[in-house]
C-alpha positions as CSV (number, residue, x, y, z in Angstrom):
1,X,-114.4,5.7,-27.8
2,X,-117.9,4.3,-27.9
3,X,-120.6,5.4,-25.6
4,X,-123.8,3.6,-24.4
5,X,-127.1,5.6,-24.9
6,X,-130.5,4.6,-23.7
7,X,-133.3,5.5,-26.1
8,X,-137.0,5.3,-25.5
9,X,-138.9,2.9,-27.6
10,X,-141.0,5.9,-28.7
11,X,-140.6,8.2,-31.7
12,X,-136.9,7.9,-31.5
13,X,-137.3,4.1,-31.4
14,X,-139.4,4.2,-34.5
15,X,-136.9,6.5,-36.2
16,X,-134.2,4.0,-35.4
17,X,-135.9,1.1,-37.2
18,X,-136.9,3.3,-40.1
19,X,-133.3,4.1,-40.5
20,X,-132.5,0.5,-40.4
21,X,-134.7,-0.2,-43.4
22,X,-132.9,2.4,-45.5
23,X,-129.4,2.7,-44.0
24,X,-127.0,0.6,-42.0
25,X,-127.0,0.9,-38.3
26,X,-123.4,2.2,-38.6
27,X,-124.8,5.2,-40.6
28,X,-127.2,5.9,-37.8
29,X,-124.5,5.8,-35.2
30,X,-122.7,8.4,-37.2
31,X,-125.8,10.7,-37.1
32,X,-126.1,10.7,-33.4
33,X,-124.6,13.6,-31.5
34,X,-121.6,12.7,-29.4
35,X,-123.2,14.8,-26.6
36,X,-126.4,12.7,-26.5
37,X,-125.4,10.7,-23.4
38,X,-128.3,11.1,-21.0
39,X,-130.6,8.2,-20.3
40,X,-134.1,9.0,-21.5
41,X,-136.8,7.3,-19.5
42,X,-140.4,6.9,-20.4
43,X,-142.6,3.8,-19.9
44,X,-139.7,1.6,-18.6
45,X,-138.7,0.2,-22.0
46,X,-135.2,1.1,-22.9
47,X,-132.9,0.4,-25.8
48,X,-129.2,0.2,-25.2
49,X,-127.1,1.2,-28.2
50,X,-123.3,1.2,-28.7
51,X,-122.8,4.5,-30.5
52,X,-119.7,5.6,-32.5
53,X,-118.9,9.2,-31.6
54,X,-118.3,11.6,-34.4
55,X,-115.1,13.1,-33.0
56,X,-113.3,9.7,-32.9
57,X,-111.0,8.7,-35.7
58,X,-111.5,5.5,-37.5
59,X,-108.2,4.2,-36.3
60,X,-109.5,4.1,-32.7
61,X,-112.6,2.2,-33.5
62,X,-112.7,-1.0,-31.4
63,X,-114.3,-2.8,-34.4
64,X,-111.4,-1.9,-36.6
65,X,-108.9,-4.7,-37.7
66,X,-106.0,-4.9,-35.3
67,X,-102.5,-4.2,-36.6
68,X,-101.0,-7.6,-37.6
69,X,-97.4,-6.5,-37.1
70,X,-96.2,-5.4,-33.7
71,X,-93.5,-2.8,-33.3
72,X,-90.1,-4.3,-34.2
73,X,-91.6,-7.8,-35.0
74,X,-89.9,-7.9,-38.4
75,X,-86.7,-6.2,-37.3
76,X,-83.5,-7.4,-35.6
77,X,-83.4,-6.8,-31.8
78,X,-80.6,-4.7,-30.3
79,X,-79.3,-7.7,-28.4
80,X,-79.0,-9.5,-31.7
81,X,-77.0,-6.7,-33.1
82,X,-74.7,-6.8,-30.0
83,X,-74.2,-10.5,-30.6
84,X,-73.2,-9.8,-34.2
85,X,-70.7,-7.1,-33.3
86,X,-69.3,-9.3,-30.5
87,X,-68.9,-12.2,-32.9
88,X,-67.0,-10.1,-35.4
89,X,-64.7,-8.8,-32.6
90,X,-64.2,-12.3,-31.4
91,X,-63.1,-13.5,-34.9
92,X,-60.7,-10.6,-35.3
93,X,-59.0,-11.0,-31.9
94,X,-58.9,-14.8,-32.3
95,X,-56.9,-14.2,-35.5
96,X,-54.5,-11.8,-33.8
97,X,-54.1,-14.2,-30.8
98,X,-53.1,-17.0,-33.2
99,X,-50.5,-14.7,-34.8
100,X,-49.2,-13.8,-31.4
101,X,-48.8,-17.5,-30.3
102,X,-47.2,-18.6,-33.6
103,X,-45.0,-15.5,-33.9
104,X,-46.5,-14.8,-37.4
105,X,-46.9,-11.4,-39.0
106,X,-50.4,-10.0,-39.4
107,X,-51.7,-9.2,-42.8
108,X,-52.2,-5.4,-42.8
109,X,-54.1,-4.1,-45.8
110,X,-53.8,-0.6,-44.4
111,X,-50.7,0.7,-42.5
112,X,-48.2,-1.8,-43.7
113,X,-45.1,-2.0,-41.5
114,X,-46.4,0.6,-39.0
115,X,-49.4,-1.7,-38.4
116,X,-47.0,-4.6,-37.5
117,X,-44.9,-2.3,-35.3
118,X,-48.0,-1.4,-33.3
119,X,-49.2,-5.0,-32.9
120,X,-45.8,-6.0,-31.7
121,X,-45.1,-3.0,-29.5
122,X,-45.0,-3.1,-25.7
123,X,-48.5,-1.7,-25.7
124,X,-49.8,-5.0,-27.2
125,X,-49.8,-6.6,-23.8
126,X,-51.4,-5.7,-20.4
127,X,-49.6,-7.1,-17.3
128,X,-47.8,-9.5,-19.7
129,X,-51.1,-10.9,-21.1
130,X,-51.4,-10.4,-24.9
131,X,-54.0,-7.7,-25.7
132,X,-55.7,-9.8,-28.4
133,X,-56.3,-12.6,-25.9
134,X,-58.0,-10.2,-23.5
135,X,-60.1,-8.8,-26.4
136,X,-61.0,-12.3,-27.5
137,X,-62.4,-13.1,-24.0
138,X,-64.2,-9.8,-23.8
139,X,-65.8,-10.0,-27.2
140,X,-66.7,-13.7,-26.7
141,X,-68.4,-13.0,-23.4
142,X,-70.3,-10.1,-24.8
143,X,-71.5,-12.1,-27.8
144,X,-72.6,-15.0,-25.7
145,X,-74.5,-12.9,-23.2
146,X,-76.2,-10.8,-25.9
147,X,-77.2,-13.9,-27.8
148,X,-78.8,-15.4,-24.7
149,X,-80.7,-12.1,-24.0
150,X,-81.9,-11.9,-27.6
151,X,-83.3,-15.4,-27.3
152,X,-85.0,-14.6,-23.9
153,X,-82.8,-17.3,-22.4
154,X,-80.8,-15.5,-19.7
155,X,-77.9,-17.7,-18.5
156,X,-77.1,-18.8,-15.0
157,X,-80.6,-17.9,-13.8
158,X,-80.2,-14.1,-14.1
159,X,-83.2,-12.1,-15.3
160,X,-83.1,-10.0,-18.5
161,X,-82.7,-6.7,-16.5
162,X,-79.6,-7.9,-14.6
163,X,-78.3,-9.5,-17.7
164,X,-78.5,-6.2,-19.5
165,X,-76.7,-4.5,-16.7
166,X,-73.9,-7.0,-16.8
167,X,-73.6,-6.5,-20.6
168,X,-73.6,-2.8,-20.0
169,X,-70.6,-3.2,-17.6
170,X,-68.7,-5.3,-20.1
171,X,-69.3,-2.9,-23.0
172,X,-68.5,0.1,-20.9
173,X,-65.1,-1.4,-20.0
174,X,-64.4,-2.3,-23.7
175,X,-65.4,1.2,-24.9
176,X,-63.2,2.8,-22.2
177,X,-60.2,0.6,-23.2
178,X,-60.7,1.4,-26.8
179,X,-60.7,5.1,-26.1
180,X,-57.5,4.7,-24.1
181,X,-55.8,2.8,-26.9
182,X,-56.9,5.4,-29.5
183,X,-55.2,8.0,-27.3
184,X,-52.0,5.8,-27.2
185,X,-52.2,5.4,-31.0
186,X,-52.4,9.1,-31.6
187,X,-49.7,10.2,-29.1
188,X,-47.2,7.3,-29.2
189,X,-47.5,6.3,-32.8
190,X,-48.1,9.6,-34.7
191,X,-48.7,9.1,-38.4
192,X,-48.9,5.3,-38.0
193,X,-52.0,3.3,-38.9
194,X,-53.4,0.1,-37.6
195,X,-56.5,-1.2,-39.3
196,X,-57.1,-3.9,-36.7
197,X,-56.9,-1.4,-33.8
198,X,-59.4,0.9,-35.5
199,X,-61.9,-1.9,-36.4
200,X,-61.7,-3.2,-32.8
201,X,-62.4,0.3,-31.4
202,X,-65.3,0.7,-33.8
203,X,-66.8,-2.6,-32.7
204,X,-66.4,-1.8,-29.0
205,X,-68.2,1.6,-29.4
206,X,-71.0,-0.1,-31.5
207,X,-71.5,-2.7,-28.8
208,X,-71.8,0.0,-26.1
209,X,-74.2,2.3,-27.9
210,X,-76.3,-0.6,-29.2
211,X,-76.6,-2.1,-25.7
212,X,-77.4,1.4,-24.3
213,X,-80.2,1.7,-26.8
214,X,-81.7,-1.7,-25.8
215,X,-81.6,-0.7,-22.1
216,X,-83.0,2.8,-22.7
217,X,-81.2,6.1,-22.0
218,X,-83.2,6.6,-18.8
219,X,-81.7,3.3,-17.5
220,X,-78.3,4.4,-18.6
221,X,-78.6,7.7,-16.7
222,X,-79.7,5.8,-13.6
223,X,-76.5,3.7,-13.8
224,X,-74.1,6.4,-14.7
225,X,-72.3,6.1,-11.4
226,X,-71.6,2.4,-12.0
227,X,-70.3,3.2,-15.5
228,X,-68.0,5.9,-14.3
229,X,-66.6,3.5,-11.7
230,X,-66.0,0.8,-14.3
231,X,-64.4,3.3,-16.7
232,X,-62.1,4.6,-13.9
233,X,-60.9,1.1,-12.9
234,X,-60.1,0.2,-16.5
235,X,-58.2,3.5,-17.1
236,X,-56.2,3.0,-13.8
237,X,-55.4,-0.6,-14.7
238,X,-54.1,0.2,-18.2
239,X,-52.2,3.2,-17.0
240,X,-50.5,1.2,-14.2
241,X,-49.7,-1.6,-16.7
242,X,-48.0,0.7,-19.1
243,X,-46.2,2.9,-16.5
244,X,-43.2,0.6,-16.6
245,X,-42.6,1.2,-20.3
246,X,-43.6,4.8,-20.3
247,X,-41.1,7.6,-21.0
248,X,-39.2,9.0,-18.0
249,X,-39.1,10.6,-15.6
250,X,-40.0,7.9,-13.1
251,X,-41.8,9.4,-10.2
252,X,-40.0,7.1,-7.7
253,X,-36.7,9.1,-8.3
254,X,-38.2,12.4,-7.2
255,X,-35.8,15.3,-7.5
256,X,-32.8,13.2,-6.7
257,X,-29.9,13.2,-9.2
258,X,-28.7,9.8,-10.3
259,X,-25.1,9.8,-11.6
260,X,-24.5,7.5,-14.6
261,X,-23.4,4.0,-13.6
262,X,-22.4,1.5,-16.3
263,X,-24.5,-1.7,-16.2
264,X,-22.5,-4.7,-14.9
265,X,-23.5,-8.0,-16.3
266,X,-21.9,-11.1,-14.9
267,X,-24.1,-13.8,-16.5
268,X,-22.2,-15.8,-19.2
269,X,-23.4,-15.7,-22.8
270,X,-24.7,-18.8,-24.6
271,X,-23.4,-19.7,-28.1
272,X,-26.8,-18.6,-29.6
273,X,-26.6,-15.2,-27.8
274,X,-23.0,-14.6,-29.1
275,X,-23.9,-15.5,-32.7
276,X,-27.2,-13.4,-32.6
277,X,-25.4,-10.4,-31.1
278,X,-22.8,-10.5,-33.8
279,X,-25.4,-10.8,-36.5
280,X,-27.4,-7.9,-35.0
281,X,-24.4,-5.6,-35.1
282,X,-23.6,-6.7,-38.7
283,X,-27.0,-5.6,-39.9
284,X,-26.9,-2.3,-38.1
285,X,-29.4,-3.2,-35.4
286,X,-29.3,-0.9,-32.3
287,X,-30.6,-1.1,-28.8
288,X,-31.6,2.1,-26.9
289,X,-31.9,2.2,-23.1
290,X,-31.3,3.9,-19.8
291,X,-28.9,2.9,-17.1
292,X,-31.7,3.0,-14.5
293,X,-34.2,1.0,-16.5
294,X,-34.9,-2.4,-15.0
295,X,-36.3,-3.8,-18.3
296,X,-33.1,-2.7,-20.0
297,X,-31.1,-4.7,-17.4
298,X,-33.2,-7.8,-18.1
299,X,-32.6,-7.5,-21.8
300,X,-28.8,-7.2,-21.3
301,X,-28.8,-10.2,-18.9
302,X,-30.6,-12.2,-21.6
303,X,-27.5,-11.8,-23.8
304,X,-24.9,-12.2,-21.1
305,X,-21.6,-10.3,-20.6
306,X,-19.7,-11.4,-23.7
307,X,-22.5,-11.0,-26.2
308,X,-23.4,-7.6,-24.7
309,X,-20.0,-6.2,-25.7
310,X,-20.9,-7.1,-29.3
311,X,-24.2,-5.3,-29.3
312,X,-24.6,-1.7,-30.6
313,X,-26.1,-0.1,-27.5
314,X,-27.0,3.6,-27.1
315,X,-27.3,5.1,-23.6
316,X,-30.0,7.8,-23.5
317,X,-28.7,9.4,-20.3
318,X,-24.9,9.2,-20.4
319,X,-24.5,12.2,-18.1
320,X,-26.8,11.0,-15.4
321,X,-30.5,11.5,-14.8
322,X,-32.7,13.9,-12.9
323,X,-36.3,15.0,-13.6
324,X,-36.2,17.3,-16.6
325,X,-32.9,15.8,-18.0
326,X,-33.3,15.7,-21.8
327,X,-32.6,12.6,-23.8
328,X,-29.3,12.3,-25.6
329,X,-29.2,13.7,-29.2
330,X,-29.0,10.1,-30.6
331,X,-32.1,9.0,-28.7
332,X,-34.0,12.1,-29.7
333,X,-33.4,11.4,-33.3
334,X,-35.1,8.0,-33.2
335,X,-38.1,9.3,-31.3
336,X,-37.8,7.1,-28.2
337,X,-41.2,6.1,-26.8
338,X,-40.0,3.7,-24.0
339,X,-37.2,1.6,-22.8
340,X,-35.7,-0.6,-24.1
341,X,-36.2,0.0,-27.8
342,X,-34.7,-1.7,-30.8
343,X,-34.3,-0.4,-34.3
344,X,-33.6,-3.2,-36.7
345,X,-33.6,-2.6,-40.5
346,X,-35.9,0.4,-40.0
347,X,-38.3,-1.6,-37.8
348,X,-38.9,-0.4,-34.3
349,X,-39.4,-3.0,-31.5
350,X,-40.4,-1.7,-28.1
351,X,-39.9,-3.5,-24.8
352,X,-37.9,-6.6,-23.9
353,X,-37.5,-8.7,-27.0
354,X,-37.0,-12.5,-27.0
355,X,-34.4,-14.0,-29.2
356,X,-36.9,-15.4,-31.7
357,X,-38.3,-11.9,-32.3
358,X,-34.8,-10.4,-32.7
359,X,-33.8,-13.2,-35.1
360,X,-36.9,-12.8,-37.2
361,X,-36.7,-9.0,-37.4
362,X,-33.0,-9.1,-38.4
363,X,-33.4,-12.1,-40.8
364,X,-31.0,-14.2,-38.7
365,X,-30.0,-17.5,-40.3
366,X,-30.3,-19.8,-37.4
367,X,-28.7,-22.9,-38.8
368,X,-27.8,-25.2,-35.9
369,X,-29.7,-23.0,-33.5
370,X,-33.1,-23.5,-35.3
371,X,-34.3,-26.0,-32.7
372,X,-33.3,-23.8,-29.8
373,X,-35.0,-20.7,-31.3
374,X,-38.2,-22.8,-31.9
375,X,-38.2,-24.0,-28.3
376,X,-37.7,-20.4,-27.0
377,X,-40.6,-19.2,-29.2
378,X,-42.8,-21.9,-27.7
379,X,-41.8,-21.1,-24.2
380,X,-42.4,-17.4,-24.8
381,X,-45.9,-18.1,-26.2
382,X,-46.8,-20.2,-23.2
383,X,-45.7,-17.6,-20.8
384,X,-47.6,-14.9,-22.6
385,X,-50.8,-17.1,-22.5
386,X,-50.6,-17.4,-18.7
387,X,-52.9,-14.9,-16.8
């Protein structure tokens, strides 16, 4: 810091100008003691000098050249990174959504068949909505908002601070959902691998931590209550959605014993259902279920009474059900994860399966039923797309 010193135009004044003849004024400044701050008065004439103190570093000199590069001016902002991660997630989930709509198999560079089993399992939908479609909406929203914040162009009239909080809520929900799905992957699909699931989880976590960095950890700590509330809601929603396909015992039965009651199906079977059921039996396909399972009942009614007699069906509670009742030996051997469950040519399909899915998994030659299967696949895709 520079100080102002008043010097008498007396001997010191003369000394100043003698120094000026031999040395620069800057050299003289360096020779003046930093404690020489008193105003010296004599005959009224004063000299005002701006003096560089000896204990100041050259980097603090007001005359020094300013830094031409501000902090972070040449780097990529945190919001830009968020937009990039969100864009990658949007592309991945768009691809999986397309596969879901068209009924195509995903290309799985890692995991092979187990990857396809996971993507087609009952856990691949939340309240009937395909999980990739939900992910596509979440990643797209996060990418759009982050891109706007990076450009200092907050959408819908919201300021940057509120925009950052909204993005924090979105990324918190995505990270929570990813953590939940990783738990499902490790507990319900032990030994299986899904590269798309792992990449999506990684992108979700990167989005959350990058956005947290942009807001600052102090801001994150201030909003921890909001984040916990969002995480709790996401966890509760996912748990409630999957409760229908979770393993027994259902809480609604309590301690009551339910005697085994054979399922009675009265609906007639269509020609397609009859031919498909016969084909499924011929290739060794098997359906596993429980007499009290409502989803199993829906699957059976889809085939109708005549076709149901042709199916190879395994009842997992042939002696009745009560909390603590073990699965039948046959069901234990195939590691039942939910009802209903199909095993077709070594492939496991969880949940209610539409005829096009069963036909594809069993390599059913549709022939005259090709048009009907195509129409059913289209209707199924439209239903899954509805919120």
